[in-house]
Every structure is written in structure tokens, then in C-alpha cells.
NUTOR-304300 format. One record per residue (C-alpha): residue number from 1; x, y, z. Coordinates in steps of 0.2 Angstrom, whole numbers. Layout:
# residues N
n;x;y;z
NUM;X;Y;Z
...
***
This chain:
# residues 865
n;x;y;z
1;-63;-879;306
2;-56;-889;291
3;-69;-881;280
4;-63;-864;285
5;-45;-868;281
6;-50;-875;264
7;-60;-860;259
8;-47;-846;263
9;-34;-852;249
10;-47;-854;236
11;-54;-837;239
12;-36;-829;238
13;-33;-838;221
14;-50;-831;215
15;-45;-814;220
16;-28;-815;211
17;-36;-821;195
18;-49;-807;195
19;-35;-794;197
20;-25;-802;183
21;-40;-802;171
22;-44;-783;175
23;-25;-777;173
24;-22;-768;155
25;-6;-760;149
26;-6;-745;137
27;1;-746;120
28;17;-736;115
29;26;-729;100
30;43;-735;95
31;56;-722;96
32;68;-725;82
33;78;-709;81
34;78;-694;70
35;83;-702;54
36;70;-716;55
37;56;-718;43
38;44;-726;56
39;40;-724;74
40;32;-709;83
41;36;-695;69
42;48;-687;82
43;61;-675;74
44;54;-678;56
45;59;-666;43
46;52;-663;26
47;57;-653;11
48;44;-640;6
49;44;-647;-12
50;38;-664;-7
51;24;-668;-19
52;6;-670;-12
53;2;-688;-10
54;19;-694;-5
55;20;-707;9
56;32;-698;21
57;32;-708;37
58;25;-724;45
59;18;-723;63
60;24;-739;72
61;21;-745;89
62;15;-760;99
63;4;-765;114
64;12;-775;128
65;-3;-787;128
66;0;-790;109
67;-17;-783;105
68;-19;-775;88
69;-16;-756;88
70;-23;-741;77
71;-15;-725;74
72;-22;-707;73
73;-17;-689;68
74;-25;-674;76
75;-21;-655;75
76;-24;-640;86
77;-40;-630;82
78;-37;-618;68
79;-22;-627;61
80;-21;-633;43
81;-21;-652;41
82;-6;-657;31
83;-6;-676;34
84;-17;-691;34
85;-14;-708;41
86;-20;-725;38
87;-26;-730;55
88;-22;-749;53
89;-5;-748;44
90;1;-731;51
91;6;-724;34
92;6;-705;34
93;3;-696;18
94;5;-678;13
95;-11;-671;8
96;-7;-652;8
97;7;-643;-1
98;21;-637;11
99;28;-619;10
100;42;-616;22
101;41;-597;19
102;23;-597;27
103;25;-611;40
104;42;-619;44
105;36;-630;58
106;20;-641;59
107;13;-647;76
108;4;-664;75
109;-4;-675;88
110;0;-693;85
111;-10;-706;94
112;-9;-725;96
113;-24;-735;103
114;-27;-754;108
115;-45;-751;109
116;-45;-748;128
117;-31;-736;130
118;-25;-722;119
119;-8;-714;120
120;-6;-697;112
121;10;-687;108
122;13;-670;101
123;27;-669;88
124;35;-655;78
125;38;-658;59
126;52;-647;52
127;49;-640;35
128;65;-639;26
129;69;-626;12
130;68;-629;-7
131;74;-616;-20
132;56;-611;-25
133;57;-592;-23
134;64;-580;-35
135;73;-564;-30
136;62;-548;-28
137;68;-530;-29
138;63;-519;-16
139;59;-500;-16
140;56;-500;-35
141;56;-491;-46
142;74;-485;-46
143;76;-467;-53
144;94;-459;-50
145;99;-441;-52
146;118;-440;-56
147;127;-424;-61
148;137;-425;-77
149;153;-421;-68
150;152;-436;-57
151;169;-444;-57
152;172;-461;-65
153;171;-476;-54
154;160;-467;-41
155;145;-475;-33
156;128;-468;-38
157;115;-480;-31
158;113;-496;-21
159;101;-509;-28
160;93;-522;-16
161;84;-538;-19
162;78;-551;-7
163;75;-570;-9
164;64;-579;4
165;74;-595;2
166;88;-600;14
167;105;-606;10
168;112;-604;-7
169;94;-602;-14
170;93;-586;-4
171;110;-579;-8
172;109;-565;-22
173;122;-559;-34
174;119;-544;-46
175;125;-541;-64
176;120;-530;-78
177;114;-534;-95
178;123;-527;-110
179;138;-523;-99
180;149;-518;-114
181;136;-506;-121
182;132;-495;-105
183;143;-484;-94
184;140;-492;-78
185;145;-507;-67
186;138;-516;-52
187;146;-524;-37
188;140;-542;-39
189;138;-545;-20
190;132;-528;-13
191;122;-521;-28
192;131;-505;-28
193;129;-496;-45
194;145;-487;-51
195;151;-477;-66
196;163;-487;-76
197;182;-483;-73
198;188;-471;-87
199;170;-466;-92
200;161;-449;-89
201;144;-443;-91
202;139;-429;-103
203;122;-421;-102
204;124;-413;-119
205;126;-430;-127
206;114;-441;-117
207;102;-435;-104
208;95;-452;-98
209;102;-470;-97
210;92;-485;-94
211;102;-499;-85
212;94;-517;-84
213;100;-525;-68
214;98;-544;-65
215;97;-552;-48
216;101;-571;-48
217;100;-583;-33
218;113;-596;-29
219;102;-610;-35
220;96;-625;-25
221;86;-641;-27
222;68;-641;-32
223;59;-657;-35
224;75;-666;-38
225;82;-653;-50
226;95;-639;-47
227;85;-623;-51
228;92;-605;-52
229;80;-591;-52
230;83;-573;-57
231;73;-556;-58
232;77;-540;-68
233;73;-522;-65
234;77;-506;-74
235;87;-492;-66
236;84;-475;-74
237;99;-463;-73
238;95;-445;-76
239;110;-435;-80
240;110;-417;-72
241;118;-403;-82
242;133;-394;-75
243;141;-378;-81
244;155;-385;-91
245;152;-380;-109
246;157;-363;-116
247;144;-353;-126
248;142;-356;-145
249;137;-344;-159
250;123;-349;-170
251;122;-345;-189
252;140;-342;-192
253;148;-335;-203
254;141;-318;-201
255;140;-306;-215
256;132;-288;-216
257;130;-274;-228
258;129;-256;-227
259;121;-247;-242
260;123;-229;-248
261;106;-224;-242
262;108;-233;-225
263;104;-221;-210
264;116;-219;-195
265;110;-229;-181
266;102;-243;-192
267;104;-261;-187
268;115;-271;-199
269;114;-288;-192
270;112;-298;-176
271;123;-311;-169
272;116;-325;-158
273;126;-336;-145
274;119;-349;-133
275;125;-357;-117
276;132;-375;-122
277;124;-381;-105
278;106;-383;-110
279;100;-389;-94
280;103;-374;-84
281;109;-360;-96
282;117;-344;-91
283;113;-327;-99
284;125;-321;-113
285;134;-304;-113
286;140;-297;-130
287;154;-285;-134
288;165;-280;-149
289;183;-283;-145
290;191;-274;-160
291;189;-270;-179
292;174;-257;-178
293;185;-242;-178
294;172;-232;-170
295;159;-235;-184
296;149;-249;-176
297;142;-254;-159
298;133;-270;-152
299;119;-272;-140
300;126;-281;-124
301;110;-291;-122
302;103;-294;-139
303;119;-295;-150
304;112;-283;-163
305;126;-273;-172
306;122;-256;-178
307;131;-243;-189
308;134;-226;-179
309;140;-216;-194
310;133;-212;-211
311;139;-222;-226
312;148;-208;-234
313;159;-206;-218
314;164;-224;-218
315;182;-225;-225
316;183;-244;-228
317;174;-255;-240
318;175;-270;-228
319;175;-271;-209
320;180;-286;-199
321;173;-286;-182
322;178;-298;-168
323;163;-301;-156
324;164;-309;-139
325;150;-319;-130
326;152;-322;-112
327;142;-332;-99
328;135;-322;-84
329;130;-333;-69
330;115;-328;-59
331;127;-321;-46
332;134;-309;-59
333;150;-318;-62
334;157;-319;-80
335;164;-336;-83
336;168;-344;-100
337;167;-335;-117
338;168;-337;-136
339;172;-327;-151
340;165;-324;-168
341;171;-314;-184
342;158;-302;-192
343;161;-296;-210
344;152;-280;-214
345;153;-274;-233
346;149;-256;-238
347;141;-256;-256
348;131;-246;-268
349;112;-247;-268
350;105;-262;-278
351;88;-256;-285
352;86;-266;-301
353;81;-285;-302
354;84;-296;-317
355;71;-295;-331
356;66;-307;-345
357;63;-301;-363
358;55;-308;-378
359;56;-302;-396
360;43;-288;-392
361;50;-283;-375
362;48;-289;-357
363;39;-305;-356
364;36;-318;-342
365;28;-332;-352
366;36;-342;-366
367;27;-356;-376
368;33;-369;-388
369;26;-384;-397
370;37;-399;-402
371;37;-418;-405
372;40;-430;-390
373;58;-438;-388
374;68;-425;-397
375;87;-429;-399
376;97;-426;-383
377;108;-411;-385
378;95;-402;-396
379;92;-383;-393
380;74;-377;-392
381;76;-364;-405
382;58;-359;-405
383;61;-350;-388
384;68;-333;-390
385;73;-327;-372
386;84;-313;-366
387;88;-309;-348
388;95;-292;-341
389;100;-283;-325
390;103;-264;-326
391;114;-263;-310
392;132;-263;-310
393;146;-274;-303
394;141;-287;-290
395;123;-281;-290
396;121;-286;-309
397;127;-304;-306
398;114;-317;-305
399;111;-336;-308
400;99;-344;-320
401;90;-361;-317
402;75;-371;-322
403;62;-375;-309
404;51;-390;-313
405;53;-409;-317
406;72;-412;-315
407;84;-419;-327
408;74;-415;-343
409;81;-399;-349
410;96;-388;-344
411;98;-369;-346
412;114;-361;-353
413;122;-350;-346
414;120;-353;-328
415;128;-337;-322
416;125;-321;-330
417;133;-304;-328
418;122;-290;-334
419;114;-298;-349
420;113;-315;-359
421;104;-324;-372
422;95;-339;-364
423;97;-356;-372
424;87;-372;-366
425;95;-389;-371
426;87;-406;-371
427;96;-417;-358
428;84;-432;-356
429;75;-437;-372
430;66;-452;-364
431;58;-441;-351
432;50;-430;-364
433;35;-442;-367
434;18;-438;-373
435;11;-452;-364
436;17;-445;-347
437;16;-427;-350
438;6;-418;-363
439;12;-402;-357
440;28;-398;-348
441;29;-382;-338
442;44;-375;-330
443;49;-359;-321
444;64;-350;-327
445;72;-342;-312
446;85;-328;-311
447;91;-324;-294
448;105;-312;-289
449;121;-320;-282
450;130;-308;-270
451;117;-295;-266
452;109;-294;-249
453;92;-291;-257
454;94;-307;-268
455;82;-299;-281
456;75;-312;-293
457;62;-314;-306
458;53;-328;-315
459;46;-333;-332
460;35;-347;-336
461;41;-359;-350
462;27;-370;-357
463;31;-384;-369
464;17;-393;-378
465;21;-410;-384
466;15;-419;-400
467;13;-438;-400
468;23;-450;-411
469;21;-469;-412
470;35;-473;-400
471;26;-487;-390
472;24;-505;-394
473;8;-514;-389
474;11;-522;-372
475;2;-537;-365
476;-4;-537;-347
477;6;-553;-345
478;20;-562;-354
479;10;-578;-354
480;-8;-583;-351
481;-14;-600;-343
482;-31;-606;-348
483;-41;-622;-345
484;-56;-628;-355
485;-66;-645;-353
486;-64;-657;-367
487;-83;-658;-370
488;-84;-639;-374
489;-93;-636;-390
490;-86;-627;-405
491;-85;-608;-403
492;-82;-609;-384
493;-72;-595;-376
494;-55;-600;-369
495;-47;-584;-362
496;-46;-566;-365
497;-29;-558;-368
498;-27;-539;-366
499;-13;-528;-373
500;-12;-509;-372
501;-3;-496;-383
502;-2;-479;-374
503;0;-470;-391
504;-15;-459;-396
505;-26;-461;-412
506;-23;-475;-424
507;-6;-479;-416
508;-15;-484;-400
509;-27;-496;-408
510;-22;-514;-406
511;-26;-529;-417
512;-24;-547;-411
513;-19;-563;-420
514;-13;-580;-415
515;-1;-592;-423
516;10;-607;-419
517;8;-626;-420
518;-5;-627;-407
519;-16;-613;-414
520;-25;-623;-427
521;-40;-626;-417
522;-42;-609;-410
523;-47;-591;-416
524;-45;-574;-408
525;-56;-559;-410
526;-45;-546;-418
527;-51;-531;-407
528;-57;-539;-391
529;-43;-552;-389
530;-55;-566;-384
531;-48;-583;-389
532;-61;-596;-394
533;-62;-613;-402
534;-65;-616;-420
535;-83;-620;-424
536;-79;-637;-430
537;-65;-640;-416
538;-67;-655;-405
539;-56;-656;-390
540;-51;-673;-383
541;-40;-674;-368
542;-35;-692;-372
543;-28;-686;-389
544;-20;-670;-384
545;-22;-661;-367
546;-9;-647;-369
547;-9;-633;-382
548;2;-618;-383
549;3;-605;-396
550;7;-586;-397
551;-4;-571;-398
552;2;-556;-407
553;-4;-538;-403
554;0;-526;-417
555;-3;-507;-420
556;-6;-498;-436
557;12;-495;-439
558;16;-514;-438
559;24;-513;-420
560;20;-528;-411
561;23;-539;-395
562;20;-557;-392
563;13;-567;-377
564;12;-586;-375
565;-4;-595;-371
566;-4;-612;-362
567;-20;-621;-363
568;-24;-636;-354
569;-39;-647;-360
570;-47;-654;-344
571;-52;-672;-344
572;-70;-676;-343
573;-76;-694;-339
574;-82;-699;-356
575;-74;-716;-358
576;-80;-732;-349
577;-68;-745;-343
578;-65;-759;-357
579;-60;-777;-354
580;-49;-785;-368
581;-63;-798;-369
582;-81;-798;-364
583;-80;-817;-360
584;-63;-823;-353
585;-57;-840;-347
586;-43;-842;-335
587;-35;-857;-326
588;-32;-855;-308
589;-20;-865;-298
590;-25;-866;-280
591;-14;-854;-270
592;-11;-843;-285
593;-22;-828;-291
594;-28;-824;-308
595;-29;-806;-314
596;-42;-798;-325
597;-39;-780;-332
598;-50;-766;-339
599;-42;-750;-346
600;-51;-733;-346
601;-45;-722;-360
602;-48;-706;-350
603;-33;-695;-348
604;-33;-690;-330
605;-36;-697;-313
606;-49;-701;-306
607;-58;-703;-322
608;-46;-717;-328
609;-44;-726;-311
610;-53;-742;-311
611;-61;-752;-296
612;-65;-770;-298
613;-79;-779;-290
614;-88;-796;-292
615;-106;-793;-296
616;-111;-812;-297
617;-103;-828;-295
618;-108;-846;-297
619;-106;-853;-284
620;-106;-838;-273
621;-94;-833;-259
622;-79;-843;-266
623;-69;-829;-274
624;-61;-813;-268
625;-56;-799;-279
626;-43;-785;-276
627;-52;-769;-279
628;-37;-760;-286
629;-27;-773;-296
630;-41;-785;-302
631;-32;-800;-295
632;-45;-814;-291
633;-41;-827;-278
634;-50;-841;-269
635;-56;-838;-251
636;-43;-842;-238
637;-52;-858;-232
638;-51;-866;-250
639;-34;-875;-251
640;-37;-890;-261
641;-48;-898;-274
642;-56;-909;-261
643;-63;-893;-253
644;-69;-887;-270
645;-78;-904;-274
646;-87;-903;-257
647;-94;-886;-263
648;-99;-891;-281
649;-101;-908;-290
650;-94;-901;-306
651;-78;-911;-307
652;-71;-899;-321
653;-71;-885;-308
654;-76;-872;-321
655;-84;-858;-312
656;-92;-842;-319
657;-90;-824;-312
658;-97;-808;-318
659;-84;-795;-314
660;-88;-776;-315
661;-75;-763;-319
662;-80;-745;-313
663;-71;-729;-315
664;-70;-715;-301
665;-76;-701;-313
666;-92;-691;-310
667;-103;-697;-317
668;-95;-714;-316
669;-95;-727;-330
670;-94;-746;-328
671;-94;-762;-338
672;-94;-780;-335
673;-86;-796;-341
674;-89;-814;-339
675;-74;-824;-332
676;-74;-843;-332
677;-61;-850;-321
678;-54;-868;-322
679;-47;-873;-305
680;-33;-885;-304
681;-19;-891;-292
682;-1;-889;-296
683;4;-908;-298
684;17;-906;-311
685;34;-913;-306
686;46;-900;-301
687;59;-898;-315
688;66;-885;-327
689;54;-889;-341
690;39;-890;-329
691;44;-873;-321
692;46;-865;-338
693;29;-872;-345
694;21;-865;-329
695;28;-848;-331
696;24;-847;-350
697;6;-855;-349
698;-2;-838;-352
699;11;-832;-364
700;15;-844;-378
701;25;-832;-388
702;38;-832;-374
703;40;-851;-376
704;41;-850;-395
705;54;-835;-393
706;65;-846;-381
707;64;-860;-393
708;68;-849;-408
709;83;-842;-398
710;90;-860;-394
711;88;-864;-412
712;97;-848;-417
713;112;-852;-406
714;113;-869;-413
715;113;-861;-431
716;126;-848;-426
717;138;-862;-418
718;136;-872;-435
719;141;-857;-445
720;156;-853;-435
721;162;-871;-436
722;159;-872;-455
723;168;-855;-457
724;183;-861;-447
725;184;-877;-457
726;183;-867;-473
727;197;-856;-469
728;208;-870;-462
729;206;-880;-479
730;209;-864;-489
731;226;-860;-480
732;232;-878;-481
733;245;-882;-494
734;238;-900;-496
735;226;-903;-510
736;212;-913;-502
737;202;-926;-513
738;185;-922;-516
739;174;-933;-505
740;156;-936;-508
741;146;-939;-493
742;131;-950;-496
743;119;-948;-482
744;109;-963;-479
745;90;-960;-481
746;81;-963;-465
747;68;-976;-464
748;50;-970;-467
749;46;-973;-448
750;50;-956;-442
751;38;-948;-454
752;24;-955;-443
753;32;-947;-428
754;24;-930;-433
755;7;-935;-426
756;10;-951;-417
757;24;-947;-405
758;12;-939;-393
759;-2;-951;-396
760;-5;-961;-379
761;-16;-975;-375
762;-32;-970;-368
763;-33;-975;-350
764;-49;-979;-342
765;-45;-969;-326
766;-45;-950;-323
767;-29;-949;-335
768;-41;-950;-349
769;-41;-931;-350
770;-23;-931;-356
771;-27;-941;-372
772;-22;-931;-387
773;-35;-930;-401
774;-28;-927;-418
775;-41;-916;-425
776;-46;-897;-424
777;-54;-899;-407
778;-37;-902;-399
779;-31;-885;-405
780;-43;-873;-396
781;-34;-861;-385
782;-36;-859;-366
783;-49;-845;-367
784;-60;-855;-380
785;-61;-840;-392
786;-59;-851;-408
787;-46;-839;-414
788;-30;-849;-416
789;-16;-838;-422
790;-3;-847;-431
791;14;-842;-424
792;25;-836;-439
793;39;-847;-444
794;56;-839;-441
795;68;-837;-456
796;76;-853;-462
797;93;-856;-455
798;107;-869;-457
799;100;-886;-452
800;104;-892;-435
801;106;-911;-431
802;89;-920;-433
803;80;-924;-417
804;81;-941;-410
805;68;-954;-415
806;55;-957;-401
807;50;-975;-399
808;33;-977;-391
809;28;-993;-383
810;11;-999;-387
811;8;-1007;-371
812;12;-991;-360
813;-2;-982;-352
814;4;-966;-359
815;13;-951;-350
816;3;-943;-336
817;3;-924;-340
818;-2;-913;-325
819;-15;-900;-327
820;-8;-883;-331
821;-14;-867;-340
822;-7;-862;-357
823;-12;-852;-372
824;-4;-849;-389
825;-15;-834;-394
826;-15;-816;-389
827;-32;-810;-382
828;-44;-801;-393
829;-60;-792;-388
830;-77;-799;-392
831;-71;-816;-398
832;-84;-830;-400
833;-82;-842;-386
834;-81;-860;-390
835;-89;-873;-379
836;-75;-881;-368
837;-73;-900;-370
838;-68;-911;-355
839;-50;-908;-350
840;-47;-892;-360
841;-32;-886;-349
842;-24;-903;-353
843;-28;-903;-371
844;-21;-885;-372
845;-4;-891;-365
846;-3;-905;-377
847;-8;-895;-392
848;5;-882;-387
849;19;-896;-387
850;12;-903;-403
851;13;-887;-412
852;30;-883;-406
853;37;-899;-413
854;28;-897;-429
855;35;-880;-432
856;52;-887;-427
857;51;-901;-440
858;45;-889;-453
859;60;-878;-450
860;73;-892;-451
861;66;-897;-468
862;60;-914;-463
863;55;-924;-478
864;36;-927;-481
865;28;-941;-489
***
């Protein structure tokens, strides 16, 4: 029994534990409200312009047991998938472009799962509008028929446009383009098109109007920007004709004539009237109101006026008829009308036209031969022309005129009654040009003035021209530009000039010649105008690349014209670059480059552009050269003499380079030079004299010039002091005693200073390079070309004070002079090189100083032994 009691509690606890283990609660979403960006996507709204790929929402939920959850999105069958979700993070991304106008709500099934249980919810996402649609006109095209008598301000048409957007983006306003130029206005809200107030339409002036209407939406946001869209359309307004214009007579004024042989019932003339309303014209009815006196009648339909009496029964010479034209509507109603006056004159019969006569009777062709360019106002006396009309009165009155090239001749008289002698006068002498017209042909026309028949007759006037030398040879151009290579041989063609003289015969033949300061090397063929070089001519662009001279074209009478020839001699690469020396010596201070230069004598680029390169170096791979400037410098890793000594055992550090200078011409030329470079370090103490010596080491003339300038200033000061003392003594009233200044002669010791002041004790260490040798060897220049040029002594000036005596101690070790570069001679080409001694740069410096002081002692007149 005890065992049974113990077993029951333990069994109950086991059952409770099993039930707790098997229980599982489903996960759920957080419901964070409509404006939340995470939760279950309930009440989510998105703008249709949201870019694809945007993170739009975060699904968020939890599991009561704390198990990890995953998220999912599903759609109903046939629905478009707009979103994707990260199943672990719940991030929802837009993957399809939204369009509210096609789908304004999207149903999505969101789910959350803890692995065992899945909870799904159907949510609706609202698609919000963005202003992405433009207005569209409906029921186009717009064609409107409007009667021309439509009152101003009346509505004629309503235009309608729609915009699929909502809100302000879907509201539409209307307006017209060129509102000031057309006759219409539009209501900006309703789209009703009206005729402007105070404006009427007129079919007779304009039958069609084209009105451009613009529909614009109210604007709205699109991808963050405020956008306004618009559309345009054209409204065609056709104006309909209305009977509002009276008839109009065509061809007024009207004149008619009745002659002595006219038969009764003959038509005299016809009047014509048209309805002013051309769109729907009415028929016209004619009638004579007054003035006919029973002698004339008119056809009611055609407007033809006829005489109903014979001419001998007419009592008046002139009849004035008043004719009325009335419009008759299709219903037979007579509406508006108009009047016209018709003048009918009774005249005798005109049966004789004007006739031209020559010396031998009637003639219709007259000829004359004359030289071109006669004086203006001259009468063509060779033409004997008479004109006559045998009728009487108005029938015998006619006009004369010349028909042909205008403005050349004029005819006198211009109006003739019965008969006249015809005179033709020159009016434009320049137009009577043989080169333009060898024969001038005119029609001499005589036509009656006031007769209905307008009888006329014509005669041909033929004028044959003779040539004169009235033209100057003219070049085809005022100047000619030519080019010729400088290596062209003598007799080469340069350019062909062309001049023409339109005169005939010998006057039209042109002879060419040239002259001018630039024409010495050239010849011209006298008849063809071909310019070529003299057989012996040698062109050189480096000497002269531009020539200009004049060419002359002359005819047989000496008339001529000039043209200018500009000739350019084209450079040919015929010079090689040249160094100023084939073998050069330079001193290079570590850190500073040295420069080598070659000059190409060609005249133009690229023939005279020189590129530099190192062809050979001993040792190699130590120097770099600037291709354009020729500057040579050490490699960047060489910064001291110690590095150089590690490269070579040559303590003097004199290295040789073979430098090539090559031009850029075609073909290209090149030349080489040997450059010996002495490399030193700048150990000179910093001071004005040291700086000056370093600056002038390659230009000794600059140092001598500065020295001469200092001496000149001292002489000028001495002269000014002496002059002032002279004028002071001259103006003084005191008589000064004559004083004899006895200058004490200096001891002979300074005479030895000339050569001894720079003589140092020869040290046993590296300073031995600075010992000055008093012989010719110490005077060689830096480049060792054995050509020492003695600097000319400046003109003798008043003596400055003598230099101080230099006392040298015999037991001193001598001045230590650092190694610098210096030269007292300009550079010459192809100078023989002298073998360098040890310490050549130091000897050059010392030699330079010694020569300076020697010249100075010579200038101040130091006494010699």
C-alpha cells in the first residue's frame, strides 16, 4: 500500500512535465499603428514615385517562447509582386515600380514563423498619388465653324482635358499662347473658348484662325521635386461667310467709244460687279439709273452696254451713264446695291496707225556704227528717223519710247501730234561698252494715246559698236601668296599670276614684269605670267625667308595695273646642331646642374628644335640630362663626394660624357660633343665675396666689369673732390702759398707683392691643390682650351689710393681656398684641349684672383723695378 501511494504523485508529476514540454505558442506581429515603419505593414501607404530598391518597411514580431522568427511575403495568384522581404531581418524592399493610376491598392499576405507555427495576415498597402501624369486633351482634333457675324464675347467652343492625377496634380487650367495676337480668349477653369470683347470676325479678311491652347496641371511632388506638366493642342476656327458686304464693281473707271461706223445695237463695253461676300455670293442684277437719254441699254444679267441708235443720231459727244448693281438672293429678294459711272465718247473713225520714215520713204530698220563710250548727251546724228500719223485730232496723238536695255539712250520727243523728227540721245556712256555688247538693238515704239484702238508701229534700231582701249589689265587677285622650299634649284617656278584685258586686238594683249626690292632673285615670263627664280639664285630661309615685290600687267598703250606677291621661303632641315666647342669642360657643384648648349641655324620649327641625350658616359648611370634644355645633373642618389668616391677611385672626380644634340627635322641631323665634368662640393665660406665668385665662376668678364665699375666710381669721387677744392681756392680772396708735397717713396718691399702675396706654403695634406704656381701652367682656363684671352685694360683714370700692403707670415700654412668653378675666357669652337693638372679648378680660381690684382696694379701705375 505504501508503494501505491508513492507511485501516484510521481506519475502525476511526469504527466505535468510531458504536457509542459509539448505546449507551443504561435508567434505574432507587433501592431505599432498606421504611421509606424515596423510591425505588420497594416495601414502602410507609399507614394507611387517611390524608387525601386527602397527599403519601405520592417516586419517585426516575436515568439512567446523567445524562439527566433522568420518573415515572409506572399501574393494571391495572378497578382504582381511589388515587394520582397529579408526573412531574417524583416526588411521589406520595393522591387516593382508603383503606378497609382493602374493599381491604387496592393494586397499582401505577411507571415511570421517560429519554425513550428506560422501566422499569416492579409494587409492592404495604399498607393498614394504623385504628379507623374500630364494633361491630355479629349475628343481631338478641334475644328470649329463660326459665322463671321458672331457677336464679340460669345462662346464658340469648349475644350476639355483630363489629368489622371489627384489633388492639385489633377486640376487643370487653360490658357492661350500668343494671347495678344489672336482674337480669342479662354476661361482658365472651364476651357470655354470665346471671341474677345470688342473683336469681330471677318470672312473677307481671314477665313481660318489657328488657336493654340495650353492645359496645365496644378503641380505636385514627384521624386521630391515640385513638377508642373502641361499639354498643347490647336483649335482650328473656320469663319463662315455671311451676307454683309455690298457688291463691288471690277475694272473701274469705265470708258467706252462709239465711232462713226458703229452699227445700232452694237455692244460698247461691259461692266462687271461681284458680291463682296465670296463664301456664298448672290447673283447680280444690272440697270442704268440715268444718263442714257434713250441711246444706250444694259443687259440685266451680263452688264453689257449697247448703243441702240446710229452714231449720226447721237446728239452729244460724251454720255455719263450711272449704272446700278444689286444683289438678288436665292429667294428673289433684292438686298444691297452699288453704283458706277460709265463714260461713253462719240468719236470719228481712227484708221491710220503711226508710221516711221527714213530718207527714202517708209522704213522699219535703222542702223548706225559708232565707237563705244560716246559723251553723255551726244545726239546720234547718223540716224535720220521721221514718224507720222495721218489721222486728225486725238487720233493723231501718240507716244514714242525705246524698248530695250534701259537707261542707255532716250528718245526725243516723247509725245507727238501728227509728225516729228526723232532724235536719240546718249544717256549712259558707261553702258555703251564694246566688251559687254558689240551690237545694241532697240525697238522704237510709237503707240496712240487716247484712241480705243491704240494703234502702234515699231522700227528696229541697230547700233554696232567699235572698240577703244578703255580697259586696264586687271589681275585675278590684288595679291598672290606663294611658297617655295629653300633647296629649290635656280629656275624653279614660284607662282603664276594672271591678268586679263577685255579689249580686243593689241589692246587686249598683256605683258608682265616685276619690280621692287624683293624682286632681284626672280624673273617673270612676259606673256604667261609665270614667276620663277633666277638661274643663279640660291634661296636660304635662314638668311631671308620673306620676299615681297610687285608684278605689273601692261597693255600696248601703256595702261597697267599692279599686284603684290608675298613669297615665303620654306625652311628645309639643312643645318646640323652645333656645339660651341667639340670638347668642353665644366665644373659641377653637387646639387647644381651644368648646362650644355647646341644651336641649330635652321629658320623654323621643328628643324631648329634641339633634343639632347647622353650617348656614352664614363662611368655610366651617373648623370641625367634634360632633353629640352641640355641641363646635366647627377642622379638623385648622389648627394656628396663620398658617394662619388665609392663609385670611382678617381679623386679628381673628372668624368667624361658624350652628349648628342639632335634636331627634329626630317631627315634629322645630329652632332656630338665630349663633356668633361669636374665634380666638387660647395665648401666656400658664406660671404659676399664668396657668393660673388660663385656667381661669376663661368663669366669672368662680369667680375672684371664689376671691378672696373668700382674703380670708376672711386675715380669719379676723386674728380668731384678735386673740382670742389679747385673752385673753393679760386673764389677765395686769400693768396695761398705754394706748397710742394713731397711724397715719400715707398720701400721696395711692395714690389714683390705682385707675385708673392698669393704664394702660400705648400701643405702636405689635401690643401696642396691650392698652391699657386708662378708659371704659365697656372694660367690655363677652366675648359683647358689653352686660349687665354687677356682682358683689355680700361682707360687710365685718376689714381685711387694705393692698396694696403699685404704682409704674409712665412710660418703660416696658407689660405685654404675651397674648390669653385671659374673661367676668364669666352668659349670658342674647336679649341685644342690642354691636359688638366691636378687641382685645375683651384688653380683657375687663384689665377683669376692673381690676374685681377695684376691688372689693378698696372692701372694705378705701380712703380716697377
